[in-house]
C-alpha positions in Angstrom: 226.2 151.6 259.2 222.8 151.6 258.4 221.1 153.4 255.5 217.4 154.4 255.0 216.1 155.5 251.7 212.6 156.9 251.4 211.0 157.6 248.1 208.3 160.0 247.3 205.9 158.5 244.9 205.1 161.7 243.0 209.0 161.9 242.4 208.5 158.9 240.2 212.1 157.8 241.1 213.7 154.3 241.3 216.8 153.5 242.9 218.7 150.2 242.5 221.8 148.9 244.2 223.7 146.1 242.5 226.9 144.3 242.5 229.7 145.8 240.4 230.3 143.4 237.1 232.9 141.2 237.5 233.5 141.4 241.2 232.8 138.6 243.3 230.0 138.7 245.9 231.9 138.4 249.1 229.7 141.1 250.4 226.1 141.7 250.4 223.1 143.7 251.5 221.1 143.0 254.8 217.7 143.9 255.3 216.6 143.0 259.0 217.8 139.1 258.6 217.4 138.9 255.0 220.9 139.2 252.6 220.7 140.1 249.2 223.1 140.7 246.5 220.7 143.4 244.7 218.3 146.0 246.0 215.7 148.0 244.2 213.6 150.7 245.7 210.6 151.8 244.1 208.5 155.2 244.3 206.7 155.3 247.5 208.8 152.8 249.3 211.0 153.5 252.5 213.7 150.9 253.1 216.4 150.4 255.7 219.3 148.3 255.3 223.7 147.8 255.8 226.4 146.0 254.3 228.1 143.1 255.5 231.4 144.4 254.4 233.7 148.3 255.6 233.8 149.0 252.1 230.8 148.2 249.8 232.0 150.8 247.1 234.5 147.8 246.1 231.5 145.5 245.5 228.4 147.7 244.6 226.8 150.2 242.3 224.0 152.2 242.2 221.7 153.7 239.7 219.3 156.5 240.5 216.1 157.1 237.5 213.7 159.8 237.3 210.9 159.7 234.8 209.8 163.0 233.8 206.6 163.2 231.3 206.2 166.6 229.7 203.7 165.2 227.2 200.7 164.6 229.5 201.2 167.2 232.0 203.4 170.1 232.7 207.3 169.7 233.0 209.1 170.3 236.4 211.3 173.1 234.6 214.0 174.4 236.4 217.3 173.3 238.3 217.3 169.5 238.3 218.3 168.1 241.9 220.3 165.3 243.1 217.3 163.1 244.5 217.0 161.3 247.2 219.3 162.4 249.9 221.5 160.5 252.2 222.6 157.7 249.8 225.4 155.5 250.6 229.0 156.6 249.3 228.8 154.2 245.9 229.5 154.9 242.3 226.3 156.3 241.1 224.5 157.1 238.1 221.5 159.6 238.0 219.4 159.5 234.8 216.7 161.7 234.0 214.3 160.2 231.1 212.4 163.2 229.8 209.3 162.2 227.6 208.5 165.4 225.0 206.7 165.8 221.8 209.0 166.3 218.5 206.8 169.6 218.3 208.4 170.9 221.1 212.1 171.6 221.8 214.0 170.9 225.3 217.0 172.9 226.5 219.7 171.6 228.7 221.2 174.8 230.1 224.5 174.3 232.2 226.1 176.1 234.8 229.7 177.0 234.9 232.4 175.7 234.5 230.3 174.4 231.5 231.3 171.4 229.3 233.8 169.5 227.2 232.8 167.1 224.7 235.1 163.6 224.9 235.6 160.8 222.7 234.1 157.3 223.5 236.1 155.3 226.0 237.9 158.6 227.2 237.5 159.2 231.0 237.4 162.2 232.9 240.0 163.8 234.8 237.7 164.2 238.0 235.7 161.0 236.8 232.6 163.0 236.9 230.8 162.7 233.1 227.5 163.4 231.2 225.7 161.6 228.7 223.0 163.1 226.5 220.9 161.0 224.5 218.2 162.4 222.1 215.0 160.1 221.4 213.1 160.7 218.7 209.9 157.9 218.4 211.6 154.8 219.2 215.3 155.9 218.2 217.9 157.1 220.5 220.6 159.0 219.3 224.0 159.6 221.2 224.5 163.4 221.3 227.8 162.6 223.2 229.7 162.3 226.5 230.9 165.4 228.2 233.2 166.4 231.1 233.2 169.4 233.2 235.3 172.4 232.7 234.8 173.4 229.0 232.7 175.7 226.6 229.7 174.0 226.1 226.8 175.7 228.0 223.6 174.6 226.1 222.0 171.7 224.5 218.9 172.1 222.4 217.0 169.0 221.4 213.9 167.9 219.4 211.6 165.4 221.3 212.7 163.7 224.5 216.0 163.3 226.3 217.9 161.0 228.4 220.2 162.9 230.4 222.9 161.0 233.0 225.3 162.1 235.4 227.9 159.5 236.4 229.7 160.2 240.0 232.3 158.6 241.9 231.9 157.2 245.1 233.9 159.9 246.9 232.2 162.8 244.7 231.2 165.5 247.1 228.7 166.8 244.0 225.5 167.9 245.6 223.9 169.4 242.5 223.6 168.2 239.1 225.0 171.6 237.2 222.2 172.2 234.8 218.3 172.9 234.1 215.6 171.8 232.1 214.0 174.6 230.1 211.0 174.4 227.7 211.5 175.6 224.0 209.8 176.0 220.6 210.5 173.4 218.1 214.1 173.5 216.8 213.7 171.7 213.5 216.7 169.9 213.4 218.1 167.0 215.6 220.2 169.1 218.3 221.8 172.5 218.8 225.1 172.7 220.8 226.1 175.9 222.1 229.8 176.4 222.9 231.1 179.8 224.4 234.3 180.6 223.9 235.8 183.6 225.8 239.6 183.8 225.5 242.5 182.0 223.7 240.9 178.3 223.4 240.5 175.0 221.4 237.7 172.5 221.5 236.8 169.3 219.9 233.4 168.2 219.0 232.0 165.4 217.3 228.9 164.3 215.5 226.1 162.4 216.9 226.5 158.6 217.5 230.5 159.3 216.9 232.7 157.0 215.9 229.0 155.5 214.4 227.0 156.8 211.9 225.2 160.4 211.8 221.2 159.7 211.3 220.2 159.6 207.9 218.7 162.6 206.4 219.3 164.8 209.8 220.6 168.2 210.3 222.4 169.5 213.4 223.9 173.1 214.5 226.7 174.0 216.3 226.6 177.8 217.7 229.8 179.3 218.5 229.9 182.4 220.8 233.1 184.2 220.0 234.1 187.8 220.9 234.4 190.0 217.9 238.1 190.7 219.1 239.1 187.4 218.8 239.5 185.1 215.4 238.1 181.3 215.2 239.5 178.6 212.7 237.7 175.2 212.1 240.0 172.1 211.5 238.1 168.4 210.3 240.6 165.9 211.9 238.5 162.8 211.3 235.1 162.0 208.7 233.9 159.7 206.6 230.9 159.9 204.0 228.1 157.8 203.8 226.6 156.5 200.0 224.2 158.9 199.4 221.2 158.2 196.8 219.7 161.7 197.2 221.0 165.0 198.3 224.6 165.8 199.3 226.4 165.6 202.7 227.8 169.1 203.2 228.6 171.6 205.9 227.2 175.0 206.0 228.4 178.1 207.8 226.5 181.1 208.6 228.9 184.0 209.1 227.6 187.4 210.4 228.7 190.1 208.1 229.6 187.0 205.0 228.4 188.5 201.8 227.4 184.6 200.9 225.8 183.2 203.7 225.4 180.2 204.1 228.7 179.3 202.8 228.6 175.7 201.9 231.4 173.4 202.1 232.0 169.6 201.3 233.8 167.6 204.2 236.9 167.3 202.6 237.2 170.9 201.6 239.5 173.3 203.7 237.2 174.7 206.3 236.9 178.7 206.9 239.6 180.0 209.3 240.3 183.7 210.8 236.9 184.2 211.4 235.9 187.5 213.4 233.5 186.8 216.1 230.4 184.2 216.3 229.5 182.2 213.8 227.1 178.9 213.2 228.3 175.6 211.7 225.3 172.8 210.4 226.1 169.3 209.3 223.7 168.2 206.6 223.2 164.4 206.0 221.6 162.7 203.0 219.3 159.8 201.9 221.5 156.8 201.9 221.7 154.0 200.0 219.7 151.4 201.6 221.9 148.4 200.5 225.2 150.0 201.5 224.5 153.2 203.4 227.9 153.8 204.8 228.7 156.0 207.8 228.6 159.8 208.1 230.8 160.8 210.8 233.0 163.7 211.8 235.1 165.2 214.5 236.4 168.5 214.3 238.2 171.1 216.0 237.6 175.0 216.5 240.6 177.4 217.4 240.0 180.7 219.0 243.1 183.1 219.1 243.9 186.6 219.5 244.4 188.4 216.0 248.2 188.6 215.2 250.0 192.0 215.1 250.9 191.1 211.6 247.9 189.3 210.6 247.4 191.7 207.5 251.1 191.5 206.6 251.6 188.9 203.6 255.0 187.2 202.7 255.5 186.9 198.8 256.5 183.3 198.1 257.7 183.2 194.2 257.8 179.6 192.9 256.8 180.4 189.3 260.6 179.9 188.2 261.0 176.5 190.5 260.2 173.1 188.4 259.3 169.8 190.2 259.3 171.3 194.0 257.1 171.3 196.9 257.3 173.5 200.0 255.4 172.2 203.2 255.4 174.8 206.0 254.3 173.0 209.2 254.4 172.9 213.0 257.5 171.6 214.7 258.0 167.7 214.8 255.7 167.4 211.8 254.4 164.8 210.7 255.7 162.2 213.5 254.5 164.8 216.3 250.9 165.7 216.0 250.3 168.9 218.7 248.1 168.3 221.3 244.6 170.2 220.3 244.7 172.0 223.8 248.4 173.6 222.7 248.1 176.9 221.0 247.9 176.9 217.6 249.9 178.0 214.8 248.1 178.5 211.4 249.5 179.3 208.0 247.0 181.1 205.7 247.2 181.4 201.9 244.4 183.7 201.9 242.3 185.5 204.7 239.8 182.8 205.4 241.9 179.6 204.4 244.2 178.5 207.2 245.6 175.4 208.4 248.5 174.0 210.4 250.2 172.3 207.8 250.2 174.1 204.1 251.7 172.8 201.0 253.1 175.2 198.2 253.6 173.7 194.7 256.0 174.8 192.3 255.1 177.0 189.2 252.6 179.6 191.4 253.3 182.8 193.3 251.4 182.6 196.8 250.7 185.5 199.2 250.7 183.7 202.6 250.4 185.1 206.3 250.5 183.6 209.7 248.4 183.3 212.6 250.8 182.4 215.3 252.0 184.3 218.5 255.6 182.4 218.1 256.7 181.8 214.2 259.7 179.7 216.1 257.5 176.8 216.4 257.1 176.6 212.5 259.4 175.1 210.2 259.7 174.4 206.4 260.3 171.2 204.6 261.2 171.5 200.7 261.6 168.5 198.2 262.9 169.0 194.5 263.2 166.4 191.9 266.0 166.5 189.2 266.1 163.6 186.5 267.9 163.3 183.5 266.6 160.6 180.4 269.1 161.8 177.7 272.7 162.0 178.9 273.1 164.1 175.3 270.9 166.9 176.9 271.8 167.3 180.5 275.4 166.1 180.6 276.8 169.6 179.7 274.2 171.3 182.3 275.3 172.0 185.8 272.3 172.0 188.6 272.7 174.3 191.8 271.7 172.5 194.8 270.9 175.7 197.0 267.9 176.9 198.7 266.2 179.0 196.6 265.6 182.7 198.1 262.0 182.4 198.2 262.5 180.0 200.9 265.3 181.9 202.9 263.4 185.2 203.0 260.2 183.9 205.1 260.6 184.1 208.4 260.2 180.3 209.1 263.2 178.2 209.7 264.2 176.0 207.3 264.2 172.5 209.0 264.9 170.3 205.9 265.5 170.5 202.0 265.6 167.2 200.0 266.9 167.0 196.5 265.9 163.8 194.8 268.1 163.3 191.8 267.1 160.5 189.2 269.5 158.9 186.8 268.8 156.2 184.4 271.2 153.3 183.6 274.6 154.2 182.7 274.1 158.0 183.8 275.8 158.7 187.2 275.6 161.9 189.1 278.8 164.0 190.2 278.5 166.2 193.3 281.0 169.4 193.6 281.4 172.1 196.0 284.1 174.3 194.2 284.9 176.8 196.9 283.9 175.5 200.4 284.6 171.7 199.6 282.9 168.9 202.1 283.7 167.6 205.4 282.8 164.0 206.1 281.2 163.7 209.7 283.1 160.9 211.4 283.5 160.4 215.4 287.4 161.8 215.1 286.2 164.9 212.7 282.5 166.2 213.7 280.6 168.7 211.8 279.9 172.0 213.7 278.1 174.1 210.9 274.4 175.4 211.2 273.7 172.6 208.1 275.0 169.5 206.9 274.2 167.0 203.9 273.1 163.7 204.4 273.8 161.8 201.0 272.2 158.4 200.4 272.6 156.2 197.1 269.6 154.0 196.5 268.6 151.1 194.1 265.5 149.0 194.1 267.8 146.0 195.8 270.0 148.1 198.1 271.0 151.5 199.7 274.0 153.0 200.2 274.1 155.7 202.9 277.2 157.7 201.6 277.6 159.6 204.7 276.9 163.0 206.5 278.9 165.9 205.2 279.2 169.6 205.8 281.0 172.6 204.3 284.3 173.5 205.4 286.4 170.2 204.4 288.6 168.6 201.9 286.1 166.6 199.4 285.9 168.4 196.5 284.2 165.9 194.4 281.7 162.7 194.9 280.7 160.7 192.0 278.1 157.9 192.6 275.9 155.6 190.8 272.2 155.1 191.2 269.5 157.7 192.0 270.9 159.7 195.2 268.7 161.6 197.6 270.4 164.6 199.3 269.1 166.1 202.2 270.0 169.6 203.7 269.3 169.8 207.4 269.7 172.9 209.6 270.9 173.1 213.2 269.9 176.3 214.9 269.2 179.8 213.4 272.8 180.6 211.7 271.7 179.1 208.5 269.6 182.1 207.6 273.5 184.0 207.5 275.4 180.9 206.0 272.9 180.2 203.2 274.3 182.9 201.0 277.7 180.9 200.9 275.9 177.5 199.4 277.9 176.3 196.6 277.1 172.9 196.3 276.4 171.5 192.7 275.8 168.2 190.7 276.0 167.1 187.1 275.2 164.0 185.3 278.3 162.1 184.0 278.9 158.8 182.1 279.1 155.5 183.9 281.9 154.9 186.7 283.1 151.3 187.9 282.9 152.3 191.4 279.6 152.5 193.6 281.4 155.7 194.6 284.5 157.8 194.0 285.6 160.4 195.9 288.0 163.4 194.9 289.8 165.0 197.9 292.3 167.9 197.9 292.9 168.6 201.6 294.2 171.5 203.5 298.3 171.1 204.0 297.4 172.2 207.5 295.0 169.9 208.7 294.5 166.2 209.3 292.1 164.9 207.2 289.7 161.6 208.0 287.8 159.3 205.7 285.4 156.8 206.4 283.7 154.0 204.0 279.9 154.8 203.6 277.1 153.4 205.4 278.7 154.0 208.7 277.9 151.5 211.5 275.9 149.1 209.3 279.1 148.4 207.4 280.0 148.3 203.3 277.2 146.4 201.6 278.6 143.2 199.8 280.4 143.4 197.0 280.6 147.5 197.0 283.6 149.3 195.8 284.8 152.7 197.1 287.4 154.9 195.7 289.3 157.9 197.0 291.6 160.2 194.7 293.9 162.0 197.0 295.9 165.0 195.6 299.2 165.6 197.1 300.4 169.5 196.4 304.0 169.7 194.7 306.0 170.7 197.5 304.5 168.5 200.0 304.3 165.0 201.1 301.2 163.1 202.3 301.2 160.5 205.1 298.7 158.0 204.7 297.3 155.8 207.9 294.7 153.5 209.2 292.5 153.9 212.3 292.8 150.0 213.2 295.4 147.6 212.1 292.8 144.8 210.2 289.4 145.2 208.3 287.6 143.2 210.9 285.6 141.1 208.5 285.7 137.4 207.4 284.5 136.7 204.1 281.9 133.8 203.2 282.3 134.5 199.6 285.0 136.4 197.4 287.7 138.6 198.9 287.7 142.3 200.3 290.6 144.3 199.3 292.4 147.5 200.1 294.8 148.8 197.2 296.8 151.9 197.3 298.5 153.3 194.4 300.5 156.4 193.7 299.9 158.1 190.5 303.3 158.3 188.7 305.2 156.1 186.3 306.3 152.5 187.5 304.6 153.2 190.9 303.8 150.0 192.7 300.5 148.9 194.0 300.0 148.2 197.5 297.1 145.6 198.2 295.7 143.8 201.4 293.1 141.0 201.9 290.8 141.0 204.6 293.2 138.2 206.5 296.0 140.3 206.2 297.4 143.6 208.3 296.7 146.8 206.8 299.6 148.9 205.5 301.3 151.0 208.5 301.5 154.8 208.1 303.3 155.4 204.9 304.8 159.0 203.0 303.1 159.4 199.6 304.7 161.7 197.1 302.2 162.2 194.2 298.7 162.1 194.0 297.1 158.7 195.3 294.2 156.3 195.1 292.9 154.3 197.8 290.2 151.5 197.3 288.3 149.5 199.4 286.2 146.8 197.9 284.0 144.3 200.0 283.4 140.4 199.8 280.3 138.9 201.1 281.0 138.9 204.9 279.9 136.3 207.2 277.3 137.0 209.4 277.6 139.5 212.3 280.5 140.9 210.4 280.7 144.7 208.9 283.4 146.4 206.9 283.7 149.5 207.9 287.3 151.4 207.5 288.6 154.9 208.6 292.0 156.5 207.3 293.8 159.6 207.6 296.1 161.9 205.6 298.4 164.5 206.9 300.8 166.9 204.8 304.3 168.1 205.2 306.8 170.2 203.5 309.1 168.2 201.6 312.6 168.5 203.1 315.7 169.0 200.7 319.0 167.0 202.1 322.0 168.8 202.5 324.2 166.6 200.4 321.8 167.0 197.3 322.3 170.9 197.7 326.3 170.3 197.9 326.3 167.8 194.9 324.2 170.3 193.2 326.3 173.3 194.0 329.5 171.5 193.2 328.0 170.3 189.7 327.4 173.9 188.5 330.9 174.7 189.5 332.4 172.1 187.5 329.9 173.3 184.3 331.4 176.9 185.1 334.7 175.5 185.0 334.5 173.5 181.6 332.4 176.5 180.0 335.4 178.8 180.8 338.1 176.3 179.4 336.0 175.7 176.1 336.0 179.5 175.6 339.6 180.3 176.2 340.7 177.3 173.9 338.5 178.6 171.2 339.6 182.1 171.3 343.1 180.7 171.3 342.1 178.7 168.4 340.8 181.1 166.3 343.8 183.7 166.9 346.1 180.9 165.6 344.5 178.7 163.0 343.6 179.7 159.7 340.0 179.2 158.6 339.0 176.1 157.6 338.0 176.0 153.9 336.7 173.6 151.0 338.9 173.0 148.1 337.7 171.6 144.8 339.7 168.2 144.1 340.1 168.3 140.3 341.5 164.6 140.5 337.8 163.3 141.4 335.5 162.7 138.8 332.4 164.1 139.8 330.2 163.1 136.6 328.0 160.3 137.5 328.1 157.6 134.6 324.9 157.8 132.4 324.0 161.5 133.8 325.5 163.3 131.2 323.6 166.8 131.2 322.4 166.8 134.6 322.0 170.3 135.1 320.3 172.4 132.3 321.5 175.6 133.8 325.0 176.4 133.9 327.4 176.8 137.0 326.2 180.2 138.0 322.5 179.6 137.4 322.3 176.5 139.8 322.9 175.8 143.3 325.0 173.0 143.0 327.9 175.2 144.6 326.0 175.6 147.7 327.1 174.1 151.1 324.9 172.9 154.0 327.3 173.3 156.5 330.6 175.3 156.6 333.0 175.9 159.6 334.2 179.2 160.8 334.6 181.1 157.7 331.9 182.7 155.7 333.6 183.8 152.5 337.0 182.3 152.0 337.9 182.6 148.4 339.9 185.8 148.8 342.1 184.1 150.9 343.7 181.7 148.7 346.6 182.8 146.9 347.5 181.0 143.9 351.6 180.9 143.1 351.1 182.2 139.4 347.8 184.2 140.2 346.3 182.6 137.1 343.3 180.8 138.7 340.7 182.2 141.0 339.3 179.5 143.6 335.7 178.7 143.6 333.5 180.0 146.6 330.3 178.7 148.2 327.7 179.9 150.3 326.2 178.8 153.5 322.4 178.6 153.8 320.6 177.2 157.1 318.6 174.0 157.2 314.5 174.8 157.2 313.3 171.6 156.5 310.9 169.9 158.9 312.3 168.9 162.9 310.8 166.2 164.5 311.0 165.0 168.2 314.8 163.8 167.4 317.3 166.3 165.8 317.0 166.1 161.9 319.9 164.6 159.9 321.6 167.2 157.7 320.2 166.8 153.9 323.0 165.5 151.0 324.9 167.9 149.5 327.3 167.8 146.4 329.9 169.7 144.7 329.8 169.5 141.0 331.5 171.1 137.8 329.6 173.6 135.5 328.1 171.3 132.7 327.3 172.9 129.5 323.8 172.9 128.3 323.4 170.0 125.9 320.8 170.4 122.7 317.3 170.5 122.9 316.6 167.0 121.5 318.9 165.7 124.1 316.6 163.8 126.6 316.0 165.4 130.3 318.2 163.4 132.8 315.8 161.8 135.9 316.1 163.3 139.0 318.7 162.6 141.7 317.9 160.3 144.6 319.4 160.6 147.9 322.0 158.0 146.9 323.4 159.9 144.4 326.3 161.6 146.0 329.3 163.4 144.4 332.5 163.0 146.0 334.0 166.5 147.5 336.8 167.1 149.9 337.4 169.5 152.4 341.1 170.6 153.4 342.7 173.0 155.7 344.3 175.7 153.7 347.8 176.9 154.3 350.9 178.4 152.6 352.5 175.2 151.7 349.5 173.8 149.8 348.8 177.1 147.8 351.0 176.1 145.1 349.7 172.3 145.0 346.1 173.3 144.5 347.2 176.0 142.2 348.6 173.4 139.8 345.4 171.3 140.2 343.6 174.1 138.9 345.2 174.1 136.0 344.4 170.7 134.9 340.7 171.3 135.4 339.1 171.2 132.2 336.2 172.8 133.5 335.0 176.4 133.3 336.5 178.3 135.9 337.8 181.3 134.5 335.6 183.7 136.3 334.7 183.7 140.1 331.5 181.9 141.1 330.3 185.1 142.9 330.7 188.7 141.8 332.3 191.3 144.0 328.9 192.4 145.4 327.6 189.2 146.6 330.9 188.9 148.5 331.1 191.9 150.1 327.3 191.0 151.4 328.4 187.8 152.8 331.5 189.1 154.5 329.2 191.9 156.3 
């Protein structure tokens, strides 16, 4: 097909057809018998041509440029048309170069659906784009690149403008979509007007972005917003130049504000929750000639309906908290940044200070509100640090690892709460869960609660992932060395109801020998699974882990491993599994990495399980899992019968003893102690041993006496001339140790008359100084002999040793 392009001279339009960059010249332009790779048609020319191929759009592009002079004559204001008609279907660019004085202003007004600014390098969905450049003297400033379907309705410029429209070869667009109008000087680089009718989000950039904004220039964005809507401004990317004079700033003119214009630095939080229309201006400065730097800005304006509870404030009291931060953010933060086109959820710490992310610090009371239709899209992440420098001050203190009510009472779901526990050398950390206990999340025992704890022990050299735990298990206590990070993560909405039952606590304790020690008190009715830390990555080299399992007194524990070998090969050292019951004389079971693990066995007392790693060969990891179950102790029937028989024998023996003893008392006279006058009771060299008479000292007191307490009146002398001596029983009241005490020595002595005052006092008796005495069973046949013996006694025995009153008392 042939094409004819006829250009009028008064239109001052030039058409150029040239090859696409980077495409081979397998197709050419044919004018009569002349073949060309490029065709230029000037004003007043009429050219007919054809292409030597059927798809010229693959090889050629077309540029149409129209020059408009508004300085030497009147400007052709009004709608801008796509001229000339009848052009071949090629990718084409229309350019309107308008020359105008800087004392006047030009306005580009766009028809609906208006324009949307895009970043350099970005393409429009329909491949139709506009590019606007401002020309001041010999300088050209790129105002921006725009697609259709946006909010930018007008662009006012100072001086001339170069306006370009890029159309793809298959576009059916027949109008330019804008018109040019003359306006008075705007006294700034440009003014961009944006009309925001409903809920929307737009992104705008400073001129020349990402390059620098012109030095000491001023530009303005005008935002037309219904008074019933709320607008918020967010700066996403900016940089500052090096100023010699003035200061780069942003100024807002907000109708109804008492402080217009409101001035902000680019680093400040920008105004939010603005009711109705407002203007925003960017002011540059005089830059350093040697190091000017770059002033640039990319920002977002979000327009929303006012929330039903926009005036509802939530009190967040963090005044009593220490070393804690609370961040309220959108779901997926910080890894996922919501698209600017997505509906915005804003958190406000005052009516005009709102942002997608708000961080609250401890020690302060906040009043916050939300600009968000769906609060379920927001999350809370908090972090708290607890440290111990001196064990003397913090060892006695127990810290509660629970989420403060200031957080749980907010209508926002808690995503994660992180405790960072910092302990210096020789101070360790103990985690306890007194009431609910902890359950380790393993493949055979998964957590199904609304929240879980991830515990990580870290040093500058290594990091040990202790495991994932949830409430409702068997682990009472975990002791760990080094610094610990505990992360509480929630799943679903159930945490709000379960948050009142948190009982995780921590304290600082003295140094422990193992990297980690678990104290486990299982529920007797459940099967407990326990696993070495670090999961699938394996226990780090040379790390030792211990479990202390508590066995109830009336039950038996059964211990078994989930596999028969450790599954590693050691490069250096040895890996061990040690099992030992905590009872006297218990044997320790030890297995190396090259041996089979113990088969399931019964444990009758509390016991220890220890796993110690070596340095494994590459690609081998030590991961062990074991289980514990419980059963009631079974008492053997033979033992029961033996116990019953033994009890019967003991009862029979007891009855026999009682009967014999009763019979003995009836037939046998009481056993008495009789004084033997034939024995010398006076030790040599101990004359005058007693300073008191017989009646006044205690030499006649027995330590032990059998059966009869008082027996003197039972003795009958044949001639009745002598009354026998009577002694008294007194119980032993000396010290008693772990072994039964030996009875103290005791003696029978005759009365010794007092010596003169000039006589020396005898030395005290020692334990080896025993007087000789005899015990005799008194019967009627012996009474006469005893009576004769007493007659031979030269001692003072004419009076009884005890008065009658004392005898009566003893009988009682």
